[in-house]
C-alpha positions as CSV (number, residue, x, y, z in Angstrom):
1,M,2.7,-47.8,-7.0
2,N,-0.6,-46.1,-6.5
3,A,-1.5,-47.5,-2.7
4,I,2.0,-46.3,-1.8
5,W,1.1,-42.9,-3.4
6,A,-2.4,-42.6,-1.4
7,Q,-1.0,-43.9,1.9
8,Y,1.4,-41.3,1.9
9,L,-1.0,-38.6,1.1
10,K,-3.0,-39.5,4.3
11,L,-0.4,-37.7,6.0
12,H,-1.5,-34.6,4.7
13,R,-5.3,-34.9,5.2
14,S,-4.8,-35.2,8.6
15,Q,-2.6,-32.3,8.8
16,I,-5.3,-30.4,6.6
17,R,-7.8,-31.4,9.4
18,Q,-5.3,-30.6,12.2
19,F,-5.2,-27.0,11.0
20,S,-9.1,-26.7,9.8
21,N,-9.9,-27.8,13.7
22,Y,-7.5,-25.3,15.0
23,P,-7.3,-22.6,12.8
24,I,-6.1,-19.9,15.0
25,D,-3.5,-21.7,17.3
26,T,-2.1,-22.9,13.9
27,Q,-1.9,-19.6,12.2
28,W,-0.1,-18.1,15.6
29,Q,2.4,-20.9,15.1
30,Q,3.3,-19.7,11.4
31,L,3.8,-16.4,12.8
32,D,6.1,-16.9,15.6
33,T,8.0,-19.4,13.5
34,I,8.6,-17.1,10.9
35,L,9.9,-14.5,13.4
36,R,12.1,-16.4,15.2
37,R,13.8,-17.4,12.2
38,A,14.3,-13.9,11.0
39,R,14.8,-12.5,14.2
40,N,18.7,-11.9,13.2
41,T,18.7,-10.1,9.7
42,E,18.2,-6.6,8.9
43,W,14.4,-6.4,9.4
44,G,15.1,-8.3,12.3
45,K,16.8,-6.4,14.1
46,R,15.4,-3.3,12.8
47,Y,11.9,-4.1,14.5
48,K,13.0,-6.3,17.1
49,F,11.6,-9.6,15.8
50,G,13.1,-11.2,18.8
51,E,11.0,-9.7,21.4
52,I,7.4,-10.0,19.8
53,T,5.3,-12.3,22.1
54,S,1.9,-11.3,20.4
55,V,0.2,-10.2,17.4
56,K,-0.7,-7.0,18.7
57,Q,3.2,-6.1,19.2
58,W,3.5,-7.4,15.5
59,Q,0.8,-5.2,14.3
60,D,1.7,-1.9,15.9
61,R,5.8,-2.4,15.6
62,L,5.6,-3.0,11.6
63,P,3.3,-0.9,9.4
64,L,1.8,-2.8,6.1
65,Q,4.3,-3.0,3.3
66,D,4.1,-2.9,-0.7
67,Y,6.7,-4.0,-2.9
68,E,7.9,-0.1,-3.3
69,S,8.8,-0.5,0.2
70,L,10.9,-3.3,-0.1
71,K,12.1,-3.8,-3.7
72,E,15.4,-2.1,-2.7
73,D,16.1,-4.7,-0.7
74,I,15.0,-7.3,-2.6
75,F,17.6,-6.2,-5.3
76,R,20.2,-6.1,-2.7
77,M,19.7,-9.9,-2.4
78,M,19.3,-10.6,-6.2
79,R,22.9,-8.8,-6.0
80,G,23.8,-11.5,-3.4
81,E,23.8,-9.5,-0.1
82,K,22.8,-12.1,2.9
83,D,20.4,-12.2,5.8
84,I,18.6,-9.0,4.4
85,L,14.9,-10.1,4.6
86,W,15.7,-13.7,5.5
87,P,18.5,-15.4,6.8
88,G,21.6,-16.4,4.4
89,R,21.6,-15.6,0.6
90,T,18.7,-15.9,-1.7
91,K,19.4,-17.5,-5.1
92,Y,15.5,-17.9,-6.6
93,F,13.2,-15.1,-7.6
94,A,10.1,-15.3,-9.1
95,K,9.0,-12.4,-11.5
96,S,5.4,-11.4,-11.7
97,S,3.9,-8.1,-13.0
98,G,4.8,-4.9,-12.0
99,T,3.7,-1.7,-9.9
100,T,3.3,1.4,-11.3
101,A,6.4,2.6,-11.8
102,D,8.0,-0.9,-12.4
103,K,7.2,-3.2,-15.5
104,S,8.0,-6.4,-13.3
105,K,8.5,-7.5,-9.9
106,F,10.8,-9.8,-8.5
107,I,9.7,-11.7,-5.4
108,P,12.4,-14.0,-3.4
109,I,11.8,-17.5,-3.1
110,T,13.8,-18.7,0.0
111,D,14.8,-22.5,0.4
112,E,12.2,-22.4,3.6
113,N,9.5,-20.7,1.4
114,H,10.2,-23.3,-1.8
115,E,9.5,-26.5,0.7
116,D,7.2,-25.6,3.5
117,C,4.7,-23.2,1.2
118,H,4.7,-23.5,-2.4
119,V,5.8,-27.3,-2.4
120,K,3.8,-28.2,0.4
121,G,0.7,-26.6,-0.8
122,G,0.9,-29.0,-4.0
123,W,0.9,-31.8,-1.6
124,R,-2.2,-30.4,0.2
125,S,-3.9,-29.9,-3.5
126,V,-2.8,-33.6,-4.5
127,A,-4.0,-35.1,-1.4
128,I,-7.6,-33.2,-1.7
129,M,-7.9,-34.5,-5.2
130,Y,-7.5,-38.1,-3.9
131,E,-10.4,-37.3,-1.8
132,N,-12.6,-36.3,-4.3
133,L,-11.8,-38.5,-7.8
134,E,-13.7,-41.7,-7.8
135,D,-11.0,-43.8,-8.8
136,P,-7.6,-41.7,-8.5
137,R,-4.8,-43.0,-10.8
138,I,-3.0,-39.9,-11.5
139,V,0.3,-41.4,-10.3
140,E,0.0,-44.3,-12.7
141,G,0.7,-41.6,-16.0
142,K,1.7,-38.8,-16.1
143,T,1.4,-35.1,-14.9
144,M,1.4,-31.9,-17.6
145,V,2.2,-28.9,-16.2
146,I,3.1,-25.4,-18.6
147,P,5.3,-23.3,-16.8
148,G,7.7,-20.2,-17.5
149,S,11.0,-20.2,-17.7
150,T,14.1,-18.8,-15.7
151,V,17.2,-17.0,-16.5
152,H,20.7,-17.6,-14.8
153,D,22.9,-14.7,-14.1
154,L,20.4,-12.0,-15.2
155,E,22.4,-8.8,-16.3
156,G,23.6,-7.0,-13.1
157,Y,22.2,-9.8,-10.6
158,L,25.0,-12.4,-11.2
159,G,24.5,-16.0,-9.1
160,S,20.4,-15.1,-9.1
161,I,17.9,-17.3,-11.1
162,V,14.7,-15.6,-11.9
163,G,11.6,-17.0,-13.8
164,D,8.1,-17.3,-13.5
165,V,7.2,-18.7,-10.1
166,S,6.0,-22.2,-11.9
167,A,9.6,-22.5,-13.4
168,V,11.3,-21.7,-10.3
169,I,9.4,-24.5,-8.3
170,L,9.6,-26.7,-11.5
171,Q,13.2,-26.3,-11.6
172,R,13.8,-27.4,-8.0
173,T,11.5,-30.1,-8.0
174,P,13.7,-33.6,-7.0
175,L,14.5,-36.1,-10.3
176,I,12.5,-38.9,-9.2
177,A,9.3,-36.5,-8.9
178,Q,10.5,-35.1,-12.5
179,Q,9.9,-38.3,-13.8
180,R,6.4,-38.1,-13.5
181,L,6.1,-34.9,-15.3
182,F,5.8,-34.0,-18.7
183,P,7.7,-32.2,-20.6
184,P,10.8,-32.7,-19.5
185,L,13.0,-30.0,-17.7
186,E,14.9,-29.0,-20.6
187,I,11.6,-28.6,-22.6
188,A,9.4,-27.2,-19.9
189,L,12.0,-24.4,-19.1
190,M,12.6,-23.0,-22.5
191,S,12.5,-19.6,-23.1
192,N,10.6,-19.4,-26.6
193,F,7.1,-20.2,-25.6
194,E,5.6,-20.8,-28.7
195,E,8.5,-23.3,-29.8
196,K,8.1,-25.2,-26.4
197,L,4.0,-25.9,-26.7
198,E,5.2,-27.1,-30.4
199,I,6.9,-29.5,-28.9
200,M,4.8,-30.4,-26.4
201,V,2.1,-30.8,-29.0
202,R,4.1,-33.4,-31.0
203,T,5.7,-35.3,-28.3
204,G,3.0,-35.2,-25.7
205,V,0.0,-37.0,-27.8
206,Q,2.2,-40.1,-27.3
207,E,2.2,-39.9,-23.4
208,D,-0.5,-41.5,-21.0
209,I,-1.4,-37.9,-19.3
210,R,-3.5,-38.4,-16.5
211,M,-3.9,-34.3,-15.1
212,V,-3.0,-31.3,-16.6
213,A,-2.0,-28.1,-14.5
214,G,-1.5,-24.2,-15.6
215,S,-3.3,-21.6,-16.7
216,P,-6.8,-21.7,-18.4
217,T,-5.5,-19.3,-20.7
218,W,-2.5,-21.4,-21.8
219,A,-4.2,-24.7,-21.5
220,L,-6.5,-23.5,-23.8
221,V,-4.1,-22.7,-26.3
222,L,-2.4,-26.1,-25.9
223,F,-5.8,-28.2,-25.8
224,K,-6.8,-26.4,-29.5
225,K,-2.9,-27.3,-31.1
226,V,-3.2,-30.9,-30.0
227,L,-6.6,-31.1,-31.3
228,E,-5.5,-29.3,-35.1
229,Y,-2.2,-32.0,-34.8
230,T,-4.0,-35.1,-34.0
231,G,-7.3,-34.2,-35.9
232,K,-9.3,-35.6,-33.0
233,Q,-12.7,-34.1,-31.8
234,N,-12.0,-33.8,-27.8
235,I,-9.0,-34.3,-25.8
236,L,-10.2,-37.3,-23.4
237,E,-9.5,-38.9,-27.6
238,V,-6.4,-37.9,-27.3
239,W,-5.9,-38.9,-23.5
240,P,-8.5,-41.1,-22.8
241,N,-6.8,-41.7,-19.0
242,M,-6.8,-38.0,-18.1
243,Q,-8.8,-37.4,-15.1
244,I,-8.7,-33.4,-13.9
245,F,-7.3,-30.0,-15.0
246,V,-5.8,-28.1,-12.3
247,H,-6.1,-24.3,-12.6
248,G,-5.1,-21.5,-11.0
249,A,-4.4,-17.4,-11.8
250,V,-7.3,-16.2,-13.6
251,S,-10.8,-16.9,-12.9
252,F,-12.0,-20.4,-14.4
253,I,-16.0,-18.9,-14.8
254,P,-15.3,-17.9,-18.5
255,Y,-13.6,-20.9,-20.0
256,K,-16.3,-23.4,-18.7
257,A,-18.1,-23.9,-21.6
258,V,-15.4,-24.3,-23.9
259,F,-13.5,-26.7,-21.5
260,A,-16.8,-28.7,-21.2
261,E,-16.2,-29.3,-25.0
262,F,-12.7,-30.7,-24.4
263,F,-13.8,-32.9,-21.7
264,P,-17.2,-34.5,-22.6
265,D,-17.5,-36.5,-19.7
266,P,-19.2,-35.7,-16.7
267,K,-16.5,-37.2,-14.5
268,F,-14.0,-35.4,-15.4
269,A,-12.8,-33.3,-13.0
270,Y,-11.7,-29.5,-12.1
271,Q,-9.7,-28.4,-9.2
272,E,-8.9,-24.7,-8.4
273,I,-6.0,-23.6,-7.0
274,Y,-4.9,-20.2,-5.3
275,N,-1.4,-20.3,-5.9
276,A,0.5,-16.9,-6.5
277,T,3.8,-15.6,-6.7
278,E,4.0,-14.5,-3.2
279,G,2.8,-18.3,-1.9
280,Y,0.7,-20.8,-2.0
281,F,-2.9,-19.8,-0.2
282,G,-5.8,-22.1,-0.9
283,V,-7.3,-25.4,-3.2
284,Q,-10.5,-26.3,-3.9
285,S,-11.8,-29.0,-1.2
286,D,-15.1,-29.7,-2.8
287,Y,-15.7,-29.9,-6.3
288,G,-19.1,-29.5,-5.8
289,T,-18.2,-25.7,-4.8
290,E,-16.3,-23.0,-6.3
291,D,-14.6,-21.6,-3.4
292,M,-11.2,-22.5,-1.9
293,L,-10.1,-24.3,1.5
294,L,-7.5,-21.6,3.0
295,I,-4.4,-23.1,3.8
296,L,-3.0,-22.0,7.1
297,D,-0.3,-24.4,7.9
298,N,2.3,-23.6,5.3
299,S,4.3,-20.7,6.9
300,I,2.2,-18.0,6.2
301,Y,0.3,-15.6,8.1
302,Y,-2.8,-13.9,7.1
303,E,-4.4,-10.2,7.9
304,F,-7.2,-8.9,6.3
305,V,-8.1,-4.8,5.5
306,P,-11.6,-4.6,5.3
307,M,-12.9,-2.8,2.1
308,E,-13.8,0.3,4.0
309,E,-10.3,0.8,4.6
310,W,-8.3,0.5,1.5
311,D,-8.2,3.9,0.6
312,K,-7.0,4.9,3.9
313,E,-3.3,5.8,4.6
314,D,-3.0,3.5,7.5
315,P,-5.5,1.2,6.7
316,K,-6.4,-1.2,10.3
317,T,-6.1,-4.9,9.7
318,I,-8.2,-7.5,11.3
319,L,-7.4,-11.6,12.0
320,L,-8.7,-14.7,10.8
321,Q,-11.1,-15.0,14.1
322,D,-12.5,-11.8,13.4
323,V,-13.4,-12.1,9.6
324,E,-17.2,-12.0,8.4
325,L,-18.9,-14.0,5.6
326,N,-19.1,-12.3,2.1
327,K,-17.3,-9.1,2.6
328,H,-14.3,-8.2,0.6
329,Y,-11.3,-8.2,2.3
330,A,-7.8,-7.1,0.8
331,L,-5.2,-10.0,2.0
332,I,-2.1,-9.3,4.4
333,I,0.6,-12.2,4.1
334,T,3.5,-12.3,6.4
335,T,5.3,-15.3,4.7
336,N,9.1,-17.6,5.3
337,A,10.3,-14.9,1.9
338,G,10.6,-12.2,3.9
339,L,7.3,-10.5,3.3
340,F,6.3,-9.0,6.1
341,R,2.8,-7.8,6.7
342,Y,3.2,-7.6,2.6
343,Q,0.1,-6.3,0.6
344,I,0.0,-8.6,-2.3
345,G,-3.1,-6.4,-4.0
346,D,-5.6,-9.4,-4.4
347,T,-9.1,-9.5,-2.6
348,V,-10.8,-12.1,-1.0
349,M,-14.2,-13.3,0.3
350,F,-15.4,-15.8,3.1
351,T,-17.9,-18.4,2.3
352,C,-17.3,-20.7,5.0
353,L,-15.9,-19.8,8.6
354,L,-15.5,-23.9,9.5
355,P,-13.6,-24.8,7.9
356,Y,-11.8,-21.0,6.4
357,K,-12.9,-21.1,2.9
358,I,-12.9,-18.1,0.3
359,K,-13.5,-16.7,-3.2
360,V,-10.6,-14.7,-4.6
361,T,-12.7,-11.4,-5.7
362,G,-10.8,-9.5,-7.8
363,R,-8.2,-6.7,-7.3
364,T,-7.9,-3.9,-4.4
365,K,-7.2,-1.5,-7.9
366,Q,-9.3,-1.6,-11.2
367,F,-8.0,-4.0,-13.5
368,I,-8.4,-6.6,-16.1
369,N,-7.3,-10.0,-15.2
370,A,-9.4,-12.5,-17.6
371,F,-6.3,-14.4,-18.9
372,G,-3.7,-13.8,-16.5
373,E,-2.4,-10.2,-18.2
374,E,-2.9,-8.1,-14.9
375,V,-3.7,-5.0,-16.3
376,M,-4.2,-1.9,-14.5
377,V,-5.8,1.2,-14.9
378,S,-2.2,2.8,-14.4
379,N,-1.2,0.8,-17.7
380,T,-3.7,2.0,-20.2
381,D,-3.5,5.5,-18.4
382,K,0.0,5.5,-19.2
383,A,-0.5,3.5,-22.6
384,L,-3.1,5.4,-23.9
385,Q,-1.7,8.9,-22.8
386,E,1.9,8.0,-24.7
387,T,-0.1,6.9,-27.8
388,A,-2.4,10.0,-28.1
389,E,0.6,12.0,-27.9
390,Q,2.4,10.1,-30.5
391,F,-1.3,10.6,-32.9
392,Q,-1.1,14.6,-31.5
393,V,-4.8,13.7,-30.3
394,Q,-6.3,13.8,-27.4
395,V,-8.9,11.8,-25.3
396,S,-11.9,12.6,-23.6
397,D,-12.8,9.4,-21.9
398,Y,-12.3,5.2,-22.2
399,T,-13.6,1.9,-20.9
400,V,-12.3,-1.5,-21.6
401,A,-13.2,-4.7,-21.1
402,P,-12.4,-8.3,-22.1
403,I,-13.3,-10.6,-24.6
404,F,-13.7,-14.3,-23.7
405,Q,-12.1,-16.5,-24.9
406,S,-14.0,-19.3,-27.2
407,R,-13.5,-22.9,-28.4
408,D,-12.4,-21.5,-31.7
409,G,-11.2,-18.0,-31.3
410,K,-8.9,-16.3,-29.2
411,G,-9.4,-13.9,-26.6
412,G,-8.5,-9.7,-25.9
413,H,-9.3,-6.6,-24.6
414,E,-12.2,-4.4,-26.3
415,W,-11.7,-0.5,-25.8
416,I,-14.3,2.2,-26.6
417,I,-12.5,5.6,-27.0
418,E,-13.7,9.2,-27.6
419,F,-11.4,11.8,-28.4
420,Q,-12.2,15.5,-27.9
421,D,-11.3,16.7,-31.7
422,A,-10.1,14.9,-34.6
423,D,-10.0,11.3,-34.6
424,P,-7.1,9.3,-35.5
425,D,-6.8,6.6,-38.3
426,R,-8.5,3.5,-36.0
427,E,-6.7,1.0,-36.9
428,A,-3.0,2.4,-36.7
429,F,-4.0,3.6,-33.3
430,A,-5.1,0.5,-32.3
431,E,-2.0,-1.4,-33.2
432,A,0.4,1.4,-31.9
433,L,-1.5,1.2,-28.5
434,D,-1.4,-2.6,-28.3
435,K,2.3,-2.4,-28.9
436,K,2.8,0.4,-26.0
437,L,0.5,-1.4,-23.8
438,Q,3.0,-4.2,-24.1
439,T,5.6,-2.3,-23.4
440,I,4.4,-1.3,-20.4
441,N,3.2,-4.4,-18.8
442,S,5.0,-7.5,-19.1
443,D,2.1,-9.9,-18.4
444,Y,0.3,-8.7,-21.1
445,E,3.1,-8.9,-23.5
446,A,3.8,-12.4,-22.6
447,K,-0.1,-13.4,-23.2
448,R,0.0,-11.3,-26.4
449,F,3.5,-13.2,-27.9
450,C,2.6,-14.3,-31.6
451,D,-1.0,-13.7,-30.6
452,M,-1.0,-17.1,-28.9
453,A,-3.4,-16.3,-25.9
454,M,-4.2,-13.2,-26.6
455,K,-5.2,-11.4,-29.9
456,R,-4.5,-7.9,-30.7
457,L,-7.1,-5.0,-29.0
458,V,-10.4,-4.7,-30.6
459,L,-11.0,-0.6,-30.8
460,H,-14.1,1.5,-31.2
461,I,-13.8,5.0,-31.8
462,A,-17.2,6.6,-30.3
463,P,-18.9,9.6,-30.9
464,K,-18.7,12.9,-29.1
465,N,-20.8,12.5,-26.1
466,T,-21.1,8.9,-26.1
467,F,-19.9,8.6,-22.9
468,M,-22.1,11.6,-21.1
469,Q,-24.9,10.0,-22.7
470,W,-24.2,6.6,-21.4
471,L,-24.0,8.3,-17.9
472,R,-27.5,10.1,-18.4
473,Q,-28.8,6.7,-19.2
474,K,-27.8,5.7,-16.2
475,N,-28.6,8.6,-13.7
476,K,-25.0,9.2,-13.3
477,V,-24.0,12.5,-14.1
478,S,-22.9,14.0,-11.1
479,A,-19.1,15.3,-9.9
480,Q,-18.8,11.8,-8.2
481,Q,-19.5,10.0,-11.0
482,K,-17.0,8.3,-13.6
483,V,-17.0,6.0,-16.3
484,P,-15.3,3.1,-15.0
485,R,-12.0,2.4,-16.9
486,L,-11.5,-1.4,-17.0
487,S,-14.0,-4.2,-15.7
488,N,-13.6,-7.6,-15.6
489,H,-17.2,-8.2,-17.0
490,R,-18.7,-6.5,-20.4
491,I,-21.8,-4.9,-18.8
492,H,-20.4,-1.3,-19.2
493,L,-19.2,-1.8,-22.8
494,E,-22.4,-3.6,-24.0
495,E,-24.1,-1.2,-22.7
496,I,-22.1,1.5,-24.4
497,L,-22.1,-0.2,-27.7
498,Q,-25.6,-0.1,-27.9
499,I,-25.4,4.1,-28.0
500,L,-22.8,3.9,-30.9
């Protein structure tokens, strides 16, 4: 079995070498194929996709898009209308964290996008895995995945299937492949995540798990429960044949120390992947570095917006052949899901140009994404405003940073708020603020469910003029300087805590 599997993966390694050696030609092939396939859709006719013969024509003809510009057409697709953004009827939609105006957004997963992007990206990752592992024997056991759930016939959208992208992909996995996965589909797609984890723990300890794939946030929760259930000291005592943990969604940096305790074997491997709701973009090809190979042949055409263009009304994009090392770019994609020149909001930095390798550096706007919660400034501003109105208080300033997870403790958010006049009751305000933020951001709500991945936020009420004192210490008292609202690090917060 392992020998047959390895032979099949040689094909994927050959294709990886092909796009690595001919990146620009490969990228044009992706765009040309997408435009020809979509030329008879509403969007294809509106922008005359069939007439486009160059990248410049493509850039001149279609402005950059975001979710707000696509969502009404996506809702039409969810109601069953055909040939809008992509040919035919699209049944599957992945749900992810929303924009300022929407709690959640829904991204089409067309048949072609499922096969030629998400599934192909997965095969690319496994092919690279077999090159990096000393004695890969993944297929001889099972792979544990930690997916979300799907909902059939969402109210108002009869016939559409909506869910986390991991669940949407898993639901369409062929039966023969499902036999090598754990948990079984009926458990994997359960909507009650807490109950699902409990069943996975009870039944999973009896399986021969060789690989686990998922977000570090949820894997940490799962592994803690496994050790509590078994009484073992580390995960390798439970699954001695486990070889690798494949992770994405959030930065792995805060988790390295605790995972080293879970897997106290220097040969144990970690592979980062860059798979988002909108596509499968990259995979860590060298386990000795922290960057990822940009996948160029899975029906995604890339453009990049330099940092100096981010705030402009009509930002200019550059192409792959024009990127430079160690500069931040906003990622723009055109895909076979009907996302045309779409701004996904991620920022990347190139670490190598032959082949093209990247690191994900953040978002184009302030955010906290330490646990996959993707909390934006607009979320915290709104939650704080509504909570302050509820308590009849006024806020002067605030800042938020993550509390990183440890083996024995949950992560969360730590807030420092300075009020203008009277201070509210700290505990009551924190409880209300946490609940309000959950109503605004569905990803934060999911991570806060039953305190499983994140604990309730921690709140410090700062004395008057605390933030001004901090700005003075930093020599940043001017009209242009502002207190940073959200950070994915604790530097600012720790400095301000020293003043309290």
